[in-house]
C-alpha positions as a printed NumPy array, in Angstrom:
array([[  0.   ,   0.   ,   0.   ],
       [  1.418,   3.287,  -1.048],
       [ -0.385,   6.239,   0.47 ],
       [  1.637,   9.256,   1.497],
       [  0.793,  11.73 ,   4.24 ],
       [  3.057,  14.755,   3.897],
       [  4.669,  16.353,   6.927],
       [  2.336,  19.386,   6.593],
       [ -0.704,  17.098,   6.635],
       [  0.725,  15.101,   9.53 ],
       [  1.129,  18.248,  11.641],
       [ -2.493,  19.233,  11.018],
       [ -3.838,  15.724,  11.639],
       [ -1.876,  15.37 ,  14.895],
       [ -3.285,  18.702,  16.129],
       [ -6.817,  17.62 ,  15.249],
       [ -6.327,  14.206,  16.896],
       [ -5.418,  15.918,  20.184],
       [ -9.055,  17.014,  20.423],
       [-10.271,  13.404,  20.067],
       [-10.324,  10.559,  22.598],
       [ -7.535,   8.033,  22.939],
       [ -7.551,   5.239,  20.391],
       [ -8.668,   7.395,  17.473],
       [ -7.49 ,   6.579,  13.952],
       [ -7.63 ,   8.573,  10.746],
       [-10.027,   7.013,   8.211],
       [ -9.337,   7.68 ,   4.552],
       [-11.368,   6.328,   1.673],
       [-13.947,   7.08 ,  -0.964],
       [-17.704,   7.202,  -1.14 ],
       [-20.202,   7.523,  -3.939],
       [-21.374,  10.999,  -4.832],
       [-20.006,  14.329,  -5.883],
       [-20.34 ,  15.767,  -9.361],
       [-17.785,  13.335, -10.832],
       [-19.153,  10.201,  -9.163],
       [-16.794,   9.558,  -6.231],
       [-15.643,  11.757,  -3.381],
       [-12.981,  11.398,  -0.719],
       [-13.841,  10.586,   2.883],
       [-11.381,  11.81 ,   5.501],
       [-12.268,  11.725,   9.177],
       [-11.68 ,  10.05 ,  12.507],
       [-12.552,   6.47 ,  13.397],
       [-12.8  ,   4.589,  16.671],
       [-14.477,   1.38 ,  15.479],
       [-12.52 ,  -0.815,  13.105],
       [-14.113,  -3.745,  11.281],
       [-11.325,  -6.316,  11.012],
       [-13.077,  -8.06 ,   8.102],
       [-13.547,  -4.912,   5.996],
       [-10.714,  -2.622,   7.097],
       [ -6.924,  -2.494,   7.026],
       [ -5.   ,  -0.4  ,   9.553],
       [ -1.611,   0.996,   8.572],
       [  0.729,   3.468,  10.167],
       [  1.565,   6.131,   7.605],
       [  4.058,   8.827,   8.61 ],
       [  3.31 ,   8.052,  12.269],
       [ -0.488,   8.309,  11.838],
       [ -2.691,   5.225,  12.363],
       [ -4.848,   5.106,   9.225],
       [ -7.928,   2.941,   8.604],
       [ -8.606,   1.993,   4.984],
       [-11.609,   0.108,   3.692],
       [-10.242,  -2.867,   1.743],
       [-12.529,  -2.116,  -1.224],
       [-11.147,   1.438,  -1.469],
       [ -7.484,   0.432,  -1.575],
       [ -7.228,  -0.058,  -5.379],
       [ -8.88 ,   3.339,  -5.917],
       [ -6.595,   5.261,  -3.535],
       [ -3.32 ,   3.409,  -4.187],
       [ -0.533,   5.956,  -4.686],
       [ -2.503,   8.884,  -3.241],
       [ -0.777,  11.762,  -1.456],
       [ -2.592,  13.66 ,   1.295],
       [ -1.216,  17.153,   1.874],
       [ -2.265,  20.234,   3.827],
       [ -1.876,  23.589,   2.131],
       [ -2.127,  26.988,   3.756],
       [ -3.083,  30.111,   1.821],
       [ -4.475,  33.58 ,   2.484],
       [ -8.027,  32.215,   2.693],
       [ -7.086,  29.61 ,   5.312],
       [ -5.955,  26.071,   4.811],
       [ -7.211,  22.703,   3.797],
       [ -6.294,  19.178,   2.867],
       [ -5.49 ,  18.429,  -0.741],
       [ -5.537,  14.951,  -2.199],
       [ -3.501,  13.948,  -5.226],
       [ -4.724,  10.61 ,  -6.558],
       [ -2.883,   9.262,  -9.624],
       [ -5.847,   6.942, -10.308],
       [ -8.259,   9.846, -10.847],
       [ -8.82 ,  10.442, -14.539],
       [-11.418,  13.197, -14.09 ],
       [-11.79 ,  15.647, -11.202],
       [-14.388,  18.332, -10.734],
       [-13.674,  21.997, -10.167],
       [-14.138,  21.762,  -6.409],
       [-11.337,  19.18 ,  -6.209],
       [-13.163,  16.801,  -3.885],
       [-14.944,  14.709,  -6.494],
       [-13.306,  12.424,  -9.014],
       [-13.671,   9.418, -11.294],
       [-11.258,   6.57 , -12.016],
       [-11.03 ,   4.41 , -15.113],
       [-12.67 ,   1.452, -13.355],
       [-14.853,   3.151, -10.716],
       [-17.342,   5.719, -11.873],
       [-19.715,   6.029,  -8.909],
       [-23.009,   7.868,  -9.088],
       [-22.682,  11.594,  -9.765],
       [-24.466,  13.921,  -7.374],
       [-24.016,  17.427,  -6.026],
       [-20.527,  18.762,  -5.51 ]])
């Protein structure tokens, strides 16, 4: 599994995790929806389903991945970028062949999803 969490993203995630209870993991994956068919899901997880999920430590962060999402997010880089309007996570997925203007919705060659609102 090759997912990268940059140092900038790690710093932000660690700060956010401090506000959560012990035993929290970062969950990263995809879900249906968004104007291109799929959208990224990034949040915190306490309950791990050992049959459906894989847990990996990436750049010191415990990350939960749904096994079905792994082929879609293989090679993805999660970064955090700061600008004059604030900051936010950016996701660079080499498997995405089409992305929408908002940057949070995408489509891969094999997984189209069901388009919805962005």
